[in-house]
Every structure is written in C-alpha cells, then in structure tokens.
C-alpha positions in Angstrom: 119.8 104.1 68.0 123.8 104.3 68.7 124.4 102.8 72.4 126.9 105.4 73.1 125.5 107.5 75.8 126.1 111.3 75.9 126.6 112.7 79.3 125.1 115.9 79.8 125.2 118.3 82.5 122.8 120.9 83.7 122.0 123.6 86.4 119.1 125.4 88.3 120.1 128.7 88.5 117.3 130.4 90.8 117.7 134.3 91.7 117.0 136.3 94.7 113.1 136.1 93.5 113.1 132.2 93.4 112.8 132.4 89.5 114.8 129.9 87.5 116.6 130.6 84.4 116.0 128.9 81.7 117.7 128.7 78.1 116.4 128.5 74.9 118.0 126.1 72.0 118.8 128.1 68.8 118.2 127.4 65.0 121.5 125.6 65.0 120.9 122.9 67.4 118.9 119.7 67.6 115.2 120.5 69.1 115.7 123.8 68.1 113.7 126.4 69.7 112.8 124.4 72.9 113.9 126.0 76.7 116.3 123.7 78.6 118.3 123.9 81.9 121.4 125.7 81.3 124.5 123.4 80.5 126.4 120.8 78.2 128.1 117.8 77.4 130.5 116.4 79.7 134.2 115.6 78.4 135.7 112.5 79.0 138.1 113.5 81.1 135.9 115.7 83.6 133.9 115.3 86.4 130.5 116.7 86.3 130.9 119.6 88.8 134.0 121.2 86.1 131.7 120.2 83.1 129.0 122.1 84.4 131.1 125.2 85.3 132.7 125.0 82.4 129.5 125.2 80.0 127.7 127.7 82.4 131.1 130.1 81.9 131.3 129.2 77.8 127.1 129.9 78.0 126.5 132.2 80.2 129.6 134.1 80.9 129.3 133.2 84.8 131.5 131.6 87.1 129.0 129.1 89.1 129.1 127.5 92.5 127.9 123.4 91.3 125.8 121.8 94.4 124.0 119.3 95.3 122.6 116.8 92.9 119.2 117.1 91.9 118.3 114.4 89.4 119.7 112.0 86.6 117.5 111.7 83.9 118.3 108.8 81.5 116.8 109.3 77.7 116.5 108.2 74.9 115.7 109.7 71.2 115.2 108.4 67.9 119.1 109.0 67.3 120.7 109.5 70.4 120.5 108.3 74.4 121.4 111.1 76.7 122.0 110.7 80.5 121.1 114.5 81.7 122.7 114.9 85.2 121.1 118.2 86.9 123.0 120.1 90.1 121.6 122.8 92.1 124.0 126.3 91.8 124.3 127.7 94.8 125.6 130.8 93.7 127.8 132.8 90.5 129.6 135.8 89.6 128.7 137.8 86.7 125.5 138.5 85.1 123.9 135.7 83.0 124.1 136.2 78.9 123.5 134.1 76.0 127.1 134.1 74.4 126.2 131.8 72.0 123.0 133.9 70.9 120.8 132.1 72.8 117.8 133.7 74.2 117.3 133.6 78.4 114.2 133.9 80.4 114.0 134.0 84.4 110.9 131.6 85.0 108.8 131.4 88.4 108.8 127.6 89.5 105.1 127.1 89.2 105.3 128.6 85.6 108.1 126.3 84.0 105.3 123.6 82.5 104.5 126.4 80.5 107.7 126.0 78.6 108.3 123.3 75.6 111.2 121.4 76.7 113.5 118.6 75.3 111.9 115.5 77.0 114.7 114.4 79.4 114.5 118.4 80.8 110.5 117.5 81.9 111.2 115.1 84.8 113.8 117.9 86.3 110.7 120.3 86.2 108.4 117.5 88.3 111.8 116.9 90.8 111.4 120.7 91.5 107.8 121.3 91.4 106.6 118.2 92.9 106.6 115.9 96.3 109.5 113.5 96.5 107.3 110.6 98.0 104.1 109.3 97.2 102.4 107.6 99.9 99.9 104.4 98.8 97.4 103.9 101.7 96.7 100.1 102.9 93.3 99.2 103.3 91.6 100.2 106.1 90.7 97.8 108.7 87.5 97.8 111.1 89.0 100.9 112.8 88.1 103.7 110.2 89.2 106.4 113.1 92.4 105.1 113.6 93.1 105.0 109.8 92.0 108.3 109.3 94.5 108.7 112.4 97.7 107.1 110.6 96.7 109.6 107.8 96.8 112.6 109.6 100.2 111.5 111.3 101.9 110.7 107.8 100.7 114.2 106.4 102.0 115.8 109.7 105.3 114.0 108.7 105.6 115.6 105.4 103.6 113.6 103.1 102.4 115.4 100.5 100.9 113.2 97.9 98.8 110.7 99.1 96.9 107.5 96.5 94.2 106.5 98.6 93.0 102.6 98.2 90.1 100.9 99.6 89.7 97.6 98.3 86.9 95.2 99.1 84.5 98.2 100.5 81.4 98.7 99.5 81.3 102.2 96.9 79.4 103.9 99.1 81.1 103.4 102.0 84.4 103.9 99.8 82.7 107.4 99.4 82.5 108.4 102.7 86.0 107.1 103.7 87.8 109.3 100.7 85.7 112.4 101.5 87.5 112.2 105.0 90.6 111.4 103.8 90.5 114.3 101.1 89.5 116.3 103.9 92.5 115.7 105.9 95.0 116.0 102.2 93.4 119.4 101.5 93.9 120.7 105.1 98.0 119.6 104.9 97.6 121.1 101.3 98.8 117.7 100.1 97.5 116.4 96.6 95.1 113.1 96.7 94.3 110.6 94.2 92.0 107.4 94.5 92.5 104.6 92.9 89.0 103.1 92.3 86.0 103.9 90.1 86.3 107.3 88.5 82.8 108.4 89.4 83.9 108.4 93.2 87.0 110.2 92.7 84.8 112.9 90.1 82.7 113.1 93.0 85.2 113.6 95.8 87.0 116.1 93.5 90.4 114.4 93.9 93.0 113.0 91.3 92.7 109.8 89.8 95.1 106.5 89.8 94.7 103.7 87.4 95.7 100.1 87.7 97.9 98.7 85.0 94.7 97.3 84.3 92.5 100.0 84.3 95.4 101.6 82.2 95.3 99.1 79.2 91.9 99.2 79.1 91.5 102.9 78.1 92.3 104.4 74.9 91.8 108.4 75.9 91.9 110.7 79.2 89.6 109.7 81.4 89.2 112.8 83.4 89.9 116.9 82.7 93.5 118.3 81.9 92.7 120.1 85.0 92.5 116.9 87.3 95.7 114.8 88.0 95.9 111.5 86.8 98.6 109.0 87.8 99.2 105.2 86.5 100.6 101.9 87.8 103.1 100.9 85.3 105.3 97.9 85.2 107.2 97.6 81.7 107.6 99.9 78.4 104.3 98.9 76.9 102.2 100.6 79.8 104.8 103.2 80.2 103.8 104.0 76.6 99.8 103.5 77.0 100.1 106.4 80.2 101.7 108.9 77.9 99.6 108.1 75.7 96.5 109.2 77.6 98.0 112.3 78.8 98.7 110.5 82.6 101.0 113.4 84.6 103.2 111.1 86.2 103.5 107.3 86.9 104.4 104.7 89.3 106.8 102.0 88.3 108.2 98.9 89.8 108.7 96.8 91.9 112.1 97.9 91.8 112.3 95.4 95.1 110.9 92.2 96.0 107.7 93.3 99.0 105.9 91.2 101.3 103.1 92.7 99.3 104.3 90.9 96.1 106.3 88.0 97.5 106.3 86.1 94.0 107.5 89.1 92.2 111.2 89.1 91.7 112.4 93.1 91.7 113.5 94.6 88.4 116.0 96.3 90.4 117.8 100.0 89.4 119.4 98.6 86.0 115.9 97.7 84.6 114.2 100.5 86.4 116.7 103.5 84.6 116.4 101.5 81.0 112.8 102.0 80.9 113.1 105.0 82.3 114.6 106.5 79.1 111.8 105.1 76.9 109.6 108.0 78.4 109.5 111.6 79.4 106.9 111.1 82.1 107.7 111.9 86.1 108.1 108.5 87.5 108.0 107.4 91.2 109.6 104.2 91.9 107.8 101.4 94.0 108.9 98.6 95.7 110.5 98.0 99.1 111.6 101.9 99.2 112.0 104.0 102.0 112.6 107.8 102.2 116.4 106.4 102.5 116.3 105.3 98.9 115.2 108.9 97.7 119.0 109.8 96.3 119.5 106.5 94.9 116.1 106.7 92.9 116.8 110.3 91.8 120.4 109.2 90.3 118.4 106.6 88.2 115.9 108.8 86.8 112.6 109.1 89.5 111.2 112.3 91.0 111.1 110.2 94.3 109.6 106.9 95.9 106.5 105.3 96.4 105.4 103.2 99.2 103.1 102.0 101.7 104.8 100.5 104.7 107.5 102.7 104.9 105.6 106.0 104.4 102.5 105.2 106.4 104.6 104.4 109.8 103.3 103.0 112.8 103.8 99.2 112.2 
C-alpha cells in the first residue's frame, strides 16, 4: 500500500426538512455503488474550503458556503490511504444535480445507517448521529444516593451516553444499582451500557460494554443486533476483534496518561490516528481528556471523548 495520503474533502448538505444529501459512486469509480457524502480530492494548492466549493460545483452544480469542521477521518484501504475532512455546508445557491451521472438521495438522519458506504464515511454518520461524549462512571462509594445524584447531574449537563461500571460489588447489588442508573438515563433519553456480566445487562435492558479482556475471549457478538455493543481497545488487534464481532463503537486509548493508569504512558494523537485508519468503527478517544478536547479528537478521527473525571464532575 502506498504511504502517500490522498486528501479528500466532503460536505454535509442539509435541506430545510433536515435531510442529508448522499451521492452514489458511479460504475467507473472505485467502490462503485456505495453512497457517500459529496466531495472529492483536494489539490495541493487548495485549502479545504476551496477544494470543497470547487468539487460541489463540479459534481452538483451548486455554489456552496463551506462552514465548520465536523470530523477528519484517516482511513487505510488495501491499495490507498485517505484522509477525509468533512465540513458542514451552511447554505448554497442552485439545485443539486448529479452532473457526473451519479445518483443522489436526500436521506433523513435516522436512515443514514441503512445506506452502504465506504469505510471512511461510516464514522461521519456516527459524528452526526451519536453523542460526542461518553461518560464512564466511577465506582460508587458507600453513599449510593450521592452517586446517583452525581449521575443525574451529569445527565443534566448534557451527557447522553453512559458506561456504568460497578466493580467490587456483589452481582445482586450491581443489578439494583444498574436498574436505578438506567432509569435516570432513560429519563434523559441517554444511552446506557453496562461494563459487567452480560446477564445483568440483559436483565436491565441496557447495552453491553466489553473490557479488552472480555473482547479477546469472544468469537461472536454476545448480544442481539438491536442491543448496543461497545468495547475498550488499546491496539490494532483489539480493533479488528471488535469489528469482527460487530461492535457498534469502541473506546480507544489511553491518549494521555491518567491518574487511574499512572504507569501507562499516553499514546498521543499521532498514534491514535494511525490506529483510527485501520478500522471503520466509530471511536471515542479516552485518557486524560475533557470536553475541550473534542475538536482535537475529531481532527484525528474520533467522534468524541470518553472520560470519568471530566464528565462526572463535582470533585
């Protein structure tokens, strides 16, 4: 595989009904028939804004206003390596048409996952549809009411995806506390996954988050397709295992050293991005990160951050 990185830009074009425009790759193109966010290659002398405006004019016949950065996805294929930068399109003049013979589709956001896409476009869908922060709960102390109160406060601050961890507690006790946590998450319309025994997660009606050790012990998806499944990963092998069993997303790190893992040096953003390009799975970056790091995380292909301290609050 060539080490040269092909710089690609794409735009998220949304109409007044909230639908998003997808373009279908033509028979003459690589990965023909797959749907993607419109855009194309950036020339060496162009900025991302210039390249995307030019590509949308050539492909769709519109004059686009290029807005904020959404996510940049490094992605390795068998014969090439891409770096896909995705920007929001804040407005345009003209009527989008497939000027190069490509089919177009206006798609409701909740239907995007039904369209077959190239690997680099899949994390874009997650960035559009899924939360940009994933709270990992600390173990509860003796004051369960205070722990549940802290969870409620985090949900009140906008957390919409939660991994509940209850190590060192009897399983019957875990089940009761998970049920109480899940009730609070549902009240706030937040997703909840349990990092613990699958039977407890199933009985509570929540998703399952696998430790890397649990992930390595599996050869197939342990929950039905309609149950959210995630895993903690630290290297390319674990990312491949997560994809093989059909994880919906993963957590990857540690990006920086943390007080909870003082002997584990952070991999840094460069190494994170190098691992990012080996998988199409949505990824949360973890390790010493705060919400202020979300823009940096997205510049390296993460949909957001996972954290304990910075999202739990109240320390």
